[in-house]
N, C-alpha and C positions, 0 to 999 in steps of 0.2 A: 618893131619885134614881131616876129613871127607868132601868130596864133597857135602855132603847132609846138611851141616851146614846152619843154617838160614841166609839168606843173610844180614838181619837187624843186627843180632848179629855180623856177620862178620865185619860190618861197624860200629859197636858200636853206633846205633842210634835207634830211636823209629819209630814205624811202620807210624805214621804221619808226619815223617820229611819232610820238603820241600827240593827243589832242592838246595838251598844254603848250608843247613845243610849236605845234603848226599856229595856234592862236597867238602866241607871243611873238612869233616871226611875222605873222600877218600885221599884227599891230605896228610893229616897227617899221615895216616897208609901207604899209598905207599911210603912215604918218609922213613919211620921207618923200613919197611920190604924189601926194594928193594935189589936184590940179589949183587948189587954193594957196598951196605953198609953193607952185611952180608955175604962175600965171604966164599965159601965152606960150608955154612950152609942150608942144605937140607930142614930142617923144615921152614926157613925163606923164602926160595924160593917157597915152596908150600903154605905158608900163602900169599905171594905176588900175586900169581896166584888166589887164592881163592877170596882175596878181590877185585881184578881187574874184576874177573867174576862177582861178586856181584854188583860191581858199573856199569858194562856194562848193567845190566839188570835194576837196579834201577833208572838209569839217564834217560832211555827211557820210556816215558809215558804208551805206549802200552804194553812193555814187563813188566813192573812194575805192571800194571793191571792184566796181564795173570798170574803173579807169585803170587800176593795177592789172587787170586782166586783159582789157581790150584797147587800152589808151584811148586817143581821141575819137576812135571809131565808134566808142561805146555811145557816145552822144550825137554823133553825126547820123548814126543809123536809127536812133530814137530807141536804142536798146534799154537804156534805164532813165529814161525822162531826161532831164537836164536841159538840153537844148542850148543853142548859141545865144539865146537871148539873157544868158545868166550873167553877162559881163557887167555893163554898167549898172544894171539892176541890183546884181550882188554887192557891187560897192556901196551903193547907198542903202542896202538892207543891212549890212554888216558893218558899215563905219562906225554905228554906235557902240560896237565892242571895244573899240579903242578907248571910249571914255566910260566903259560900265564900272569899272573899279572905283572910278573917281566920283561920278555922278549917279551910281546905282541904276536901276533898272529902267529909268525913264528914257534911256538911250538904246535899251535892249530892243529885241525883236517882239513887239507887242502882241496883238491879237484882241480879240473880243473879250472885253472885260466880263469876268464871272459876276453872277448875280451876287449881291451884297447880302449878308445875314442882316436881320433886324437888330436894332440896338437893344441891349441889355438894360434893365430898369431897376430902380432901388425903391424900397419901400420901408419906411421906419415904423416899427410896430412897437408900442409901449404896453408892457404887462405888468402885474403886480408879482410879488415873491411867491405868494400862494399858487399863482398859475405856473410860475417856474419851477415850484416844487412837483406839482401834480402833473403837469402838461394840460393841454387843453385844444380844442379846435376852435378857431379863430376865423371870423368872416371878415374880409376886407373888401373896401370898394376903391377901385383905381381906375382911372381913364387912360385907355392904351390905344394905340393904333393897331387896328385888326383888319384882316384881309376883307377887301370889299366884295360883298356877295354877288351883286348883279354882274360884275364882270370876271369874277372868280379870282381877282388878284392880278388879272392880266393889264389893266389900265385902259383897255379898248372897250368902246361901246359894244354891247353883246350883239353878235352878228356880224361884227367887223374884226379886222385883224390889223397886222402890222405890215409894214413893208422895208425892205432894206434901206439902210441910210445911204443918201446919195453922196454925202459929204466924204464919209470915211469908207464907202463901199461895202459896208457891212462888217468890217474889222473892228470898230469901237475906238480905234485910234488914228489920229491924223498926224503927219510928219511935215515939218517945214525946215529946209536948210537955211542955216543963218552963218555965213561964211564958211568956217570949217567944220562947224557943228551941225549934225542932224538932230533936231529936237522933236522928240515925240510926245504928245500929251493926249489925253482922253478927249475924244471927239465932243465938241461943244452942242452938237445938234441932238445925238443920241444919248450922251452922257455914257458912253462905253457900251451900251446894249448892242450896237450894230443894227438895231431896228428902231423904226420910227412909228409911233401911234399916229394914223391918219385922222381916227375919230375918238378922240377921249372919252372915256366913261363919264356921263354926266353925275354920276353918285360920287365918285372919288376925285373927278377932274383930272384923270389920266394917272393919278398916283399908285393905283392898286391897293390902297388902303384908306381907311377912314377911322377918325378918333371916336370911340365908343366906351361909355362907362362899364365896368365889369366887375361882378362881384366873385370873389374867390375864396374858396376854403383852405385855410392854413393849418396843417398839423404841426403844433407846438410840442417837442418831445420833453419829457421830465428832464431837469437839470439844466436848461439852457441859462445862459449867463449874458449880461450886456456885452454886445459885439458878436454874438453868436449869429451867424448867416445861414439861413434856410434858402435853397434854391428851387425855384419852381420852373422846370425846364419847359422851354417852348411857351411861356407866358409873358414874354416881354414884347417888344414892338414886332409888328409884322414887317417882313423884309419888303423892299420896293419890288413892284411888279411880280409877285406871287414867290419871291424868294423865301427862304425859311426865317421863321421869327427868332427873336433873340430870347434871353431868360430873364426872369423876374427873381431879385434877390430881396429876401425879407430880413432886415436888420433887427435885432432885438435889443430892446432897452427895458431895464428893470427898474420900477420906481421904488423909491425908500420905504422901507418898512418901519412901523412904529416900534417893533421890539427888537428885531434882529438886524445885523449886518452881515454882510457876505463877503467871504474871502475864498473865492473858488469854490470848494464843495464844503468849506467850513462855515458855520453859523455862529456868530458872536453876539452875546448879549450882556448888558451890564445890569446886574441884579443888587438893588440895595436891600441891606439887612440891618435889623436893630442893633444897638449897642449890645443888650443882653444876649441876643441870639449870636453874636460874634464872640462874646466872652464864654457863653455856656455851650454853643454848639446847637444844632437842632436839624430840622428838615423843612425844605421848602418844596414847592411845587410851581412850575412854570408851563403854560400850554405850549405844544409844539405844533409846527405846521402841519403835520399828519393828524391833528385832531386829539392825540393822546397827551396826558399830562405826565410831564417828565419830573420825577422826585429827584431832589438833590440834596445830599447829606453835607451838612455844614459842620466841618470840625471844629472844637472848641479852640478859642483864641485865634480864629483866622483873622487876617489884616486886611485892609482895603487894598485892592488891586490885584489881590491873589486870584488865580485863575484855576477854575475847576474844569475837567474834560469829561464829557459824556461821548464815550465811542459809539459811532454808527448813528447818531441823532442828528446830522446835519443834512445837507443837500444830496440828492441822488447823483450818482456819476452819470454824465450824459453819455447816452448810447453805451453804457456799461453796466456793471452790477454794483450793488452795494451803496452805501451813503457815506458822507464825510462825517466830521464831529461836530459836536456841539461845545463851544467854550463859554463859560459862565464867568464873568468878572465880577468880584465881589466888591461892593462899595458899603462899607460901614458907616451909617447915618447916625450922626451924634444928635441927642434928643434936643430940641429947643423949647418945647412947652412942657414944662413938669409941675406937678402938682406939689403941695407943701410936703406931703407924705413922700413923695418920690425924692425930693431934694434932702430930706432928712436922712432917708436911706443911703443916698450917695454921699452925704457928708460922714455918715458912720463907715462907710467903706473907704472914704478917703483917709480916715483917721486911722484905719488898720493897714494902710499901705506901707510896704517897706522898699518898694522899689523892685523887688524880685519879680512883681506880677507884670512888669512891663520892661523886659530886658533891653529892648531897642532904646528906649528913652533913657534908662539908667546907662547904658552904654555910650550914649551920645554925650551925655553931661560929664561922664567920666572923662571922655576924649577932651572936652573943652577945659577941665580942670589941668589935665595933662599939658595941653597947648600953651595955656595961658599962665599955668603956675598958680591957680587959685586955691 
């Protein structure tokens, strides 16, 4: 096949074809004419090289524009780079495109691997409910990889540098053809950097980072709850060879409180009251997390499990305004130790009961009579 054949005809596409059509047609033709599928067929090999050369030009906007204007002369005269060496090289460079949608970018056109960001770290911090209410400044100590000072994170001994990796030629990727496949992987010598350290730093052994204990101040805002996450940007592990560090995430855990339970911004407490206070009503006081005493009016005749609500006496709203509510659950305590006089008074009360004093009890036993015909 003549090397002067029209590139559009070689790829069996129209001149106005877009990139997707060009790529699709190339894939189909490359698979059909690849030498591994046509062993010993010189014509097929020539066809494969020709369509690879055509694709190398038409996939590049600048080369395509030059070809559309000047044809093959654009590359013969060096008008737009290109050159005749693009034949077989283009085939091996772009054969990975055939499998890109199946196997991902491992078969794509690689290049030097960009520096990896350092790893993010997690720290679990336990605080009490009072700290969650008021907020606090906490100091934590954590061992983390930081940039090596002697080599400034480069990994090379001070006064020395790096050289281009001989195995990958500085690309960070190496390729090997396995039958019909062109496999690309990270260079095992330079690990994708494209450069090799000849004299590793003695302090970090060429890593560019060292493990050191650090003390950090953490601002805990009022209203945090178990599961709240606080991000300290750039306080995670240092990246390899001077690349950016990761972040540190502080996860908050709240200890159990002796008086209050928490449900979001609502505080719940269970308060026992005496039998007489429940019957006659009264007033009690409980201490709040803000240091103030909270007065609670007990209505006469209150029952166990009844809940009273105090608006705005709960937890602060995280990064907001106001506070939640305080819920007081009443527990009526039956006396267990009575003096003779107290027992006498209660017997006198019992003798005067008609059932109307306790409508729930009376109603329950009335329902039993109706149900069983007693």
